[in-house]
C-alpha positions, 0 to 999 in steps of 0.5 A: 189102177195100174201104173206106167213108169217113164224112165226119161234120159235128158241127155239123150241125143234128140235134145232136152226139148224134144225128150220133154215133148215125147215124154208129154205125148207118152204120158197123154196116151197113157193117162187116156187108157186109165194108167197112173204114171211115174216119171224118173230121170235117168242119171240124176246126181249119183249122190242124191238119195234115193237114186234113180234105181232105187225109185224104179225098184220102188215103183216096181213094188206098186202095180207097175205093169209097164216101164217105158224108156226114152233114150239110147241102147246104153239107157236101155241096157241100164233100165233093163238090168232092173227088169230081169226076173220080173213080168214088167215089159220094157217099152222102147222109144229110141232116141239113141245113134244106132238104136240096135235093139229097137231096129231088131224089134222092128220098133219105128226109129221115129220116136213120135210114131214108136210112142203111138205104136207102143201104146196101141195095143202092143204085145209082150215078147221075151228076149234073151239077154247076154252077160260077160262076168255078170255085166249084162248087154242086150246087143253086142259086147266088144273087145279090141279095136271096136271099142276104141273106134266107138270111143273115137266116134263119141269124141267127135259127136256134136261137131259139124258133119264134115269136121266130125268125118274128117277127124273120125277117118284121121283117128281111125286110120292112126288106130288101124296102123298102130292097134296091137293084136290080142292073142286070145284062147277061146274055150267054146263047145269044149274046144280051144280056139286060139286067135290073134285079132284086133277086134272081137265082137259077141252078140246077144243072138247071132246077126245075119249076113247083111250089114247095111248100115247096122247088123241085124238079128233076125231072132232074139230069142235063139238062146245063142250067142254069136262070136265074130272076129278077124284073124291077123293079116295085112291092112291092105286087105281091109277094103276088101273085107268092108266090101264083103261086109256090105255085100253080105258075103263075109262069112265065106272070107278065110280072115273072118271067123264066127261061132254060135254058142250058149257060153264061151270063155276067153282067156289071155296068157296072163290074168289081166284087165281088158276093156269091154264095151257092152252096148256102148258102155265101157267097162274094165274086166279081168280075164278070163271072160265068161259069156253066157246067154240068159234065155227069155229073161227080158220082156219087151213091148213090140208092135210085131205080131207074134204067135208066142207073144201075149197082148197087153 
């Protein structure tokens, strides 16, 4: 009898009660298909042994054919890092704020529907994985102002909608006024690009032109990283840049730079630590930062029909 593993994040934004109900819905559908189940709670007390990672690795040795994750992009990243190199697909039940990977895989954002779709003859698709100094990301790695804005967003989460918006805008304006520029040298395609920027984003596969409300990647298997940043310039130009992002013609703006490559290296004048945010997870890494793509390193479940995909 094949086994499915369900990794549940009780702290997911949907709330504990809904997470529990979704877990039961998923379990019922898998058991009806003749599968045995193992449930693992993500983020259990790290002092407890075995850890959730150890329990997952043990389960993977016992005819596990699928792993499902109920959580957001950060939870997905942590679980996916345990699956690299294994022919065990990852099923995504989106419970986060942005759910970027689910969006790009066209997985329904309503989690109850995602459960139905991913247990009704899904297909397996291999996708690329990005890494920086050995640390993985499935969606994007951010440096600079974007990491500070993401931390601000997390700080206001849980407040009333109006209060959260007001506090976020106020903190964002302060950051825009005070946040320093990074002087970076980017080695790409054998050349060196020198930039002064407040924000740099490296994506696992290039993004499309439309950013409404989230950037979208047309492919997850191109074998390329996307590099995006904004050159130093006056603050009063930011509204214009924001409008160009919304209209989808930002690529022609002289203040925005972009590149695509299989690998790139980011250097500072002196070796130092930079705050990096990989799929919403905050890290401190020493420069130089070595980015690379790992082609087709992760298998995922999706409902999209694709000639290169394989039925489960």
